[in-house]
C-alpha positions, -999 to 999 in steps of 0.1 A, spaced: 597 552 -574 562 544 -561 541 513 -575 524 536 -602 557 550 -620 569 515 -619 540 498 -637 540 527 -666 581 521 -665 569 484 -673 546 494 -701 566 521 -719 594 493 -720 571 468 -734 563 494 -764 601 488 -776 592 452 -780 558 449 -793 548 436 -829 517 433 -845 509 397 -862 501 405 -899 466 402 -907 453 394 -873 434 418 -847 459 400 -823 491 413 -807 516 395 -798 532 416 -772 561 405 -752 578 422 -725 611 424 -706 597 408 -671 624 436 -651 631 471 -651 665 462 -665 672 479 -702 706 459 -707 689 436 -733 672 455 -750 704 477 -756 723 444 -764 750 446 -740 763 416 -724 751 388 -701 767 406 -671 748 431 -670 712 414 -660 723 378 -651 723 366 -619 753 343 -613 755 318 -592 782 325 -570 812 351 -565 836 332 -583 809 323 -612 804 328 -645 775 351 -659 768 325 -678 755 304 -653 724 326 -646 716 314 -685 691 288 -696 704 251 -705 734 231 -694 747 263 -672 754 248 -636 784 221 -621 806 225 -647 775 217 -672 760 193 -655 728 207 -643 705 220 -661 682 251 -652 653 255 -669 649 298 -669 671 328 -663 681 340 -633 681 383 -637 693 403 -608 677 438 -595 693 476 -611 682 487 -573 685 473 -544 689 483 -507 725 485 -490 720 449 -472 713 440 -510 673 434 -504 659 438 -543 637 466 -550 625 456 -584 590 452 -593 586 423 -617 561 425 -645 547 399 -670 562 392 -700 530 380 -723 493 391 -715 478 362 -701 458 348 -669 475 338 -633 474 299 -632 493 293 -599 503 313 -572 526 298 -543 524 321 -512 548 292 -493 584 299 -497 594 262 -487 572 247 -503 591 249 -538 623 253 -549 610 282 -572 598 302 -536 571 327 -535 564 323 -573 536 330 -602 525 313 -630 506 322 -662 495 309 -690 490 325 -723 460 315 -740 456 340 -771 476 316 -788 482 278 -799 500 264 -784 492 281 -754 526 291 -735 531 297 -698 551 319 -677 569 315 -645 581 344 -622 599 326 -594 617 338 -560 596 362 -553 594 385 -525 562 396 -525 531 389 -544 498 413 -546 471 403 -527 448 407 -553 466 381 -583 444 351 -577 445 322 -602 418 330 -631 427 367 -630 435 386 -663 464 405 -665 480 426 -690 516 427 -706 540 443 -681 513 446 -656 527 446 -620 533 411 -607 551 416 -575 589 422 -562 620 407 -567 635 384 -540 653 355 -527 629 334 -514 628 293 -519 629 263 -497 669 264 -501 690 291 -484 696 319 -510 720 345 -497 695 384 -501 726 394 -520 717 375 -548 681 380 -548 669 381 -584 644 368 -607 640 332 -622 620 336 -648 608 308 -675 587 307 -707 571 274 -718 542 250 -724 527 229 -701 530 190 -708 496 174 -691 464 187 -681 465 151 -658 497 155 -642 488 141 -608 478 107 -624 513 106 -631 526 122 -602 503 93 -584 523 67 -597 562 76 -587 560 69 -551 570 102 -540 568 107 -504 560 146 -508 527 160 -517 523 178 -551 509 210 -537 513 225 -570 494 205 -593 496 208 -632 518 236 -627 551 215 -609 580 218 -623 582 179 -640 552 191 -657 569 225 -671 590 221 -704 609 257 -711 621 278 -740 656 297 -741 638 332 -727 669 350 -746 667 329 -776 630 337 -780 634 377 -769 666 377 -794 643 359 -820 617 388 -815 638 417 -813 647 403 -845 615 402 -862 618 365 -868 587 352 -862 550 367 -860 536 341 -831 546 319 -804 535 291 -829 559 300 -856 592 301 -834 582 269 -820 578 255 -855 611 275 -863 630 252 -831 651 222 -845 637 190 -846 665 169 -819 645 134 -817 616 116 -839 606 86 -820 570 62 -828 550 50 -795 528 21 -797 497 42 -792 457 48 -801 452 82 -784 468 111 -786 481 134 -757 462 158 -737 490 185 -747 475 181 -784 440 183 -774 447 218 -761 471 229 -784 460 213 -819 486 229 -837 509 207 -822 497 178 -840 480 165 -880 449 152 -863 431 119 -884 402 121 -900 367 113 -875 368 72 -876 401 71 -890 418 49 -863 461 51 -856 478 25 -834 507 47 -831 523 86 -830 552 99 -843 563 125 -817 592 150 -824 609 171 -797 632 200 -799 662 213 -779 664 196 -742 633 180 -749 605 207 -757 577 187 -776 572 203 -808 546 177 -828 526 145 -831 513 127 -860 491 95 -860 502 64 -874 497 29 -882 529 13 -870 528 -17 -854 550 -19 -824 555 -29 -785 582 -6 -778 590 31 -787 614 33 -822 637 60 -826 634 73 -862 655 104 -862 680 117 -845 702 147 -847 732 145 -826 744 180 -829 713 195 -807 718 163 -779 755 172 -769 751 188 -736 755 161 -711 725 173 -688 701 173 -707 701 145 -733 671 130 -748 692 99 -769 713 72 -755 735 49 -776 740 19 -769 759 -12 -787 755 12 -821 714 17 -810 695 45 -802 673 48 -767 655 70 -755 667 84 -720 654 89 -691 641 118 -691 627 112 -727 602 87 -716 594 103 -684 586 136 -707 562 108 -728 546 91 -694 534 125 -687 522 133 -720 507 101 -729 498 88 -693 453 94 -690 
């Protein structure tokens, strides 16, 4: 199939998942990022998710605590090709899931666990989401940061590139949808004493908080939301934590819908932060609490039971932020 026909098939497939925002001239268009139609047909994981090895379950390619017997987190989903060469090399193209702007392109396989990858930001909505396409074999030369792409526009070819070894027979797309925590990520990175240089700026994996793509697509199919913001507002709150701060995080400045903003001239001394499953930031509220240390004020343990990604730890009957939650707070609030 030539490139033109591949692009057309992606566009046609996107139309089966398209819906229009009521009372808005904007359309929230969501397309499956590969030519595989199994998900839209309601078929099982084994028809589209790439498992991590021959003896592994297909769920090892899903989002969440699905690796190493539930001890390792997977930020996105892995999608296998429907067309491959005799030696296992993927032939499938990869398509933009949502209209957006190219923000980062990495062409050096060894520079990231994502291998050759591309990140789009979807700025038509508040909050602004990103989508990430990893392990690509190739990325077209014309795709540069700042370029606008349409829904289902071709972004490259599926592959097995990475800073580690992925067998050719397990070529796949690593696909993420989420939110960028900070526009000043390098400031946090510089304080960590890492021995490696941050080659990816604000699109380093530490600075990306993912949603479950399969849950997002399922909700979209069921017409459960009309915009990304409405979907995010439907997510359960796992933890609310108050931190001492006289400023809102950069995330809120870029995404005003994530906060109730104080009136001009009003001074606040704390911020109440709400986080959803696996640490996805949901809401930030200014407050007047006087404290020197973060304090957890609400916790739903039912949504925080996975050991690989806990947000809260309990010691002697008291609740404390986990290392993950502390890291997210540092990235969010460090100027």
